[in-house]
C-alpha positions as CSV (number, residue, x, y, z in Angstrom):
1,M,-3.4,30.3,-1.3
2,K,-3.5,32.3,-4.4
3,T,-0.4,32.1,-6.9
4,P,1.0,35.1,-7.4
5,R,0.6,36.4,-11.3
6,F,4.0,36.7,-11.8
7,L,5.4,32.8,-11.1
8,V,2.5,31.7,-12.9
9,P,4.4,31.1,-16.0
10,V,7.5,29.8,-13.5
11,L,4.7,27.1,-12.0
12,A,3.3,26.0,-15.0
13,A,6.9,25.3,-16.3
14,L,7.3,23.1,-13.5
15,A,4.9,20.6,-14.7
16,L,5.0,21.0,-18.3
17,A,8.1,22.8,-20.3
18,G,11.0,20.4,-20.4
19,C,9.9,17.3,-18.7
20,K,9.1,15.0,-20.6
21,Q,5.1,14.0,-22.0
22,H,5.1,10.7,-23.7
23,A,1.9,8.1,-24.1
24,D,2.6,4.8,-23.2
25,D,2.1,2.5,-25.9
26,G,2.8,-0.1,-24.5
27,T,6.4,-0.9,-26.5
28,A,10.0,-0.8,-24.9
29,P,12.3,1.0,-26.5
30,A,14.9,-0.5,-29.1
31,A,18.1,-1.0,-28.1
32,T,21.7,-3.6,-29.1
33,N,22.4,-6.6,-27.7
34,T,25.5,-7.3,-26.4
35,A,26.4,-10.4,-24.5
36,S,26.1,-10.3,-20.5
37,A,29.2,-9.5,-18.8
38,A,30.5,-12.0,-15.5
39,P,29.9,-10.4,-12.4
40,V,32.9,-8.0,-11.1
41,A,33.8,-8.3,-7.4
42,A,32.4,-4.8,-5.7
43,P,35.1,-3.0,-3.1
44,P,34.5,-2.6,0.3
45,G,31.3,-0.9,1.3
46,G,29.3,-1.9,-2.7
47,W,29.9,-0.2,-5.6
48,T,26.9,2.0,-5.1
49,E,28.8,3.8,-2.5
50,Q,31.9,4.1,-4.7
51,V,31.0,7.8,-6.5
52,T,33.2,10.3,-8.4
53,R,32.7,13.1,-10.6
54,T,33.4,12.7,-14.5
55,P,35.4,15.1,-16.8
56,D,32.0,15.8,-18.1
57,G,30.4,17.4,-14.6
58,G,28.6,14.6,-14.1
59,F,28.5,12.3,-10.8
60,V,29.1,8.3,-11.1
61,M,27.9,6.0,-9.1
62,G,29.4,2.5,-9.5
63,N,32.0,-0.1,-11.2
64,P,34.1,2.6,-13.3
65,N,34.4,-0.6,-16.2
66,A,31.0,-1.8,-15.8
67,P,30.1,-2.5,-19.1
68,V,26.7,-1.0,-19.3
69,K,26.9,2.5,-18.8
70,L,23.8,4.8,-17.8
71,I,23.7,8.8,-18.3
72,E,20.8,10.3,-16.9
73,Y,20.7,14.4,-17.7
74,G,18.2,15.4,-15.1
75,S,16.6,18.7,-13.3
76,R,16.2,19.1,-9.7
77,S,12.6,20.6,-10.2
78,C,11.3,18.2,-12.7
79,P,8.7,16.2,-11.5
80,H,9.4,13.1,-14.0
81,C,12.8,13.1,-12.6
82,A,11.6,13.4,-9.3
83,H,9.3,10.4,-10.0
84,F,12.0,8.3,-11.5
85,S,14.1,9.4,-8.4
86,K,11.7,7.8,-6.4
87,E,10.1,4.4,-8.6
88,G,13.8,3.6,-10.8
89,E,16.7,4.4,-9.2
90,P,16.2,2.4,-6.1
91,L,16.1,-0.7,-8.0
92,L,18.7,0.6,-10.3
93,K,20.7,0.8,-7.8
94,S,20.2,-2.8,-6.0
95,Q,19.6,-4.3,-9.1
96,Y,21.8,-3.4,-11.5
97,V,24.5,-1.2,-10.3
98,A,25.5,-2.9,-7.2
99,T,26.3,-6.0,-9.2
100,G,28.2,-4.1,-11.3
101,K,27.5,-4.4,-14.4
102,V,25.7,-1.4,-15.1
103,S,27.6,2.1,-13.5
104,Y,25.0,5.0,-12.9
105,E,25.9,8.9,-14.1
106,F,23.8,12.0,-13.3
107,R,24.3,15.0,-14.9
108,D,22.4,17.6,-14.1
109,F,20.5,20.2,-16.5
110,L,18.9,23.5,-16.2
111,I,14.8,23.8,-17.1
112,H,13.5,25.9,-14.4
113,P,14.7,29.0,-13.2
114,M,15.6,28.4,-9.9
115,D,17.5,25.3,-11.5
116,L,21.0,27.0,-11.2
117,A,20.7,27.9,-7.7
118,A,19.6,24.0,-6.8
119,I,22.8,22.6,-9.0
120,L,24.8,24.7,-7.2
121,V,23.9,24.1,-3.5
122,G,23.4,20.1,-4.9
123,Q,26.8,19.6,-6.1
124,C,28.7,21.9,-3.2
125,N,29.7,19.0,-1.0
126,G,31.2,16.7,-3.9
127,P,30.7,12.9,-4.3
128,S,30.2,12.0,-1.0
129,T,26.9,13.4,-0.6
130,F,25.9,14.4,-4.0
131,F,23.3,11.5,-5.1
132,P,21.5,11.6,-1.0
133,I,21.0,15.5,-1.4
134,L,20.0,14.6,-5.1
135,D,17.5,12.3,-4.0
136,Q,16.1,14.1,-1.2
137,M,15.7,17.4,-3.3
138,M,13.7,15.7,-5.8
139,A,11.6,14.4,-2.9
140,S,11.0,17.6,-1.1
141,Q,9.9,19.3,-4.7
142,D,6.1,19.9,-3.3
143,Q,7.9,22.2,-0.3
144,M,9.6,24.5,-2.8
145,V,7.2,24.7,-4.9
146,A,4.9,25.6,-2.0
147,K,7.7,28.1,-1.2
148,L,7.9,29.5,-4.7
149,Q,3.6,30.6,-3.9
150,T,4.8,32.5,-0.8
151,L,7.3,34.6,-3.0
152,P,6.0,38.4,-3.3
153,P,5.7,40.0,-6.6
154,T,8.5,42.4,-5.7
155,F,11.2,39.1,-5.8
156,Q,11.2,39.0,-9.1
157,N,13.2,42.7,-9.6
158,S,15.0,42.0,-7.2
159,L,16.8,39.3,-10.0
160,T,19.3,41.0,-10.8
161,G,23.4,41.0,-11.6
162,S,25.1,38.0,-12.2
163,P,23.4,34.1,-13.0
164,N,25.7,33.5,-9.6
165,D,24.3,36.6,-7.8
166,Q,20.4,35.4,-9.5
167,A,21.3,31.6,-8.0
168,T,22.2,33.1,-4.6
169,K,18.7,35.1,-4.3
170,W,16.7,32.1,-5.6
171,A,19.2,29.8,-2.8
172,E,17.8,31.8,-0.2
173,A,14.1,32.4,-1.0
174,L,13.5,28.9,-1.7
175,G,15.3,27.8,1.6
176,Y,18.3,25.7,-0.5
177,I,20.6,26.7,2.0
178,Q,19.3,25.6,5.1
179,F,18.1,22.4,3.0
180,V,21.7,21.7,2.7
181,G,23.0,23.0,6.3
182,Q,21.0,20.5,8.1
183,R,22.9,18.1,5.6
184,G,26.1,18.9,7.1
185,V,26.9,21.3,4.4
186,P,28.4,24.4,6.2
187,E,26.6,28.0,4.9
188,A,30.0,29.9,4.2
189,K,30.6,26.2,1.8
190,T,27.3,26.9,0.3
191,R,27.5,30.1,-0.1
192,A,30.9,30.0,-1.6
193,C,30.0,27.4,-4.1
194,L,27.0,29.9,-5.2
195,A,29.5,32.6,-5.8
196,D,31.7,30.7,-8.1
197,P,31.6,31.4,-11.3
198,K,33.8,28.6,-12.9
199,A,31.1,26.3,-11.4
200,T,28.3,28.3,-13.4
201,D,30.5,28.1,-16.4
202,A,31.2,24.4,-16.4
203,I,27.2,23.8,-16.0
204,T,26.8,26.0,-18.5
205,Q,29.6,24.1,-21.0
206,Q,28.0,21.0,-19.6
207,M,24.3,22.3,-21.2
208,N,26.1,23.3,-24.5
209,T,27.4,19.6,-24.9
210,A,24.1,18.0,-24.0
211,Q,22.2,19.7,-26.8
212,S,24.8,20.0,-29.6
213,Q,26.3,16.3,-28.9
214,F,23.6,14.1,-27.5
215,N,20.5,16.8,-28.7
216,V,19.0,16.9,-24.9
217,D,16.0,19.2,-24.6
218,Q,13.9,17.5,-21.8
219,T,14.3,15.7,-18.9
220,P,14.9,12.7,-18.0
221,T,17.3,11.8,-21.0
222,F,18.9,9.0,-20.9
223,L,21.7,7.7,-22.3
224,I,22.9,4.0,-22.5
225,N,26.7,3.3,-23.6
226,G,26.5,7.0,-25.4
227,T,23.2,6.3,-27.6
228,K,20.6,8.2,-26.7
229,S,17.5,5.7,-25.6
230,D,14.0,6.8,-26.1
231,A,13.6,5.3,-22.2
232,Y,11.5,8.1,-20.3
233,D,11.0,6.4,-17.1
234,W,11.7,2.7,-15.1
235,A,9.1,0.5,-17.1
236,T,10.7,1.6,-20.5
237,L,14.2,1.7,-19.1
238,E,15.1,-1.7,-17.5
239,P,14.4,-3.4,-20.6
240,A,17.2,-1.2,-22.4
241,L,19.4,-1.8,-20.0
242,K,18.7,-5.2,-20.3
243,A,19.0,-5.6,-23.7
244,A,22.5,-3.9,-23.4
245,G,23.3,-6.4,-21.3
246,A,22.7,-5.7,-17.7
């Protein structure tokens, strides 16, 4: 199917803008060495089952007192973030978060026009389902792109009103409401989240902080113990975590 002309910039952005592009030079990112921490006793269910919302608007998994604190700024429509979710996150959880040595916080970052809708929907049900829904959204990017390609040119003209109004239209068009509904989130609850201006304001503030404090301008961007890392995938992130004491 031919892509509607008005969507060409959006689809091109999914492959390029905002998502990190790196040449592999075979070197690992620099990191500060610290002493390895002693093992920490996990609570019932394990550290990977402990998820809380942070004051900075992210969702953190693992030991709140972990000596190595990893933060990822990611976009739910970024292919590089989806690659990390598939290839790196399972190893991060099983080999590092589960030990109590590393906590993993995900902070949503807007790159593409549909991202606000995905964030509001993805965060709606709170900590208990945050990471499963996030991972499944990442894994479903191809389906989202396919739906983008079917949108009529008139859709662009329908994107009027407040950011929340536009987010609702994106969520309806791309099937996000049904997506989380199939995962147990009632439609009424999802629509209330999409209409919540306070949630949108909080995301805007989170974006401003990311850009002003950490110079985040692309995804994924990783912070290790509050310092921006050059890592961009699991192959470059794991050595940095080890160097930090994981």
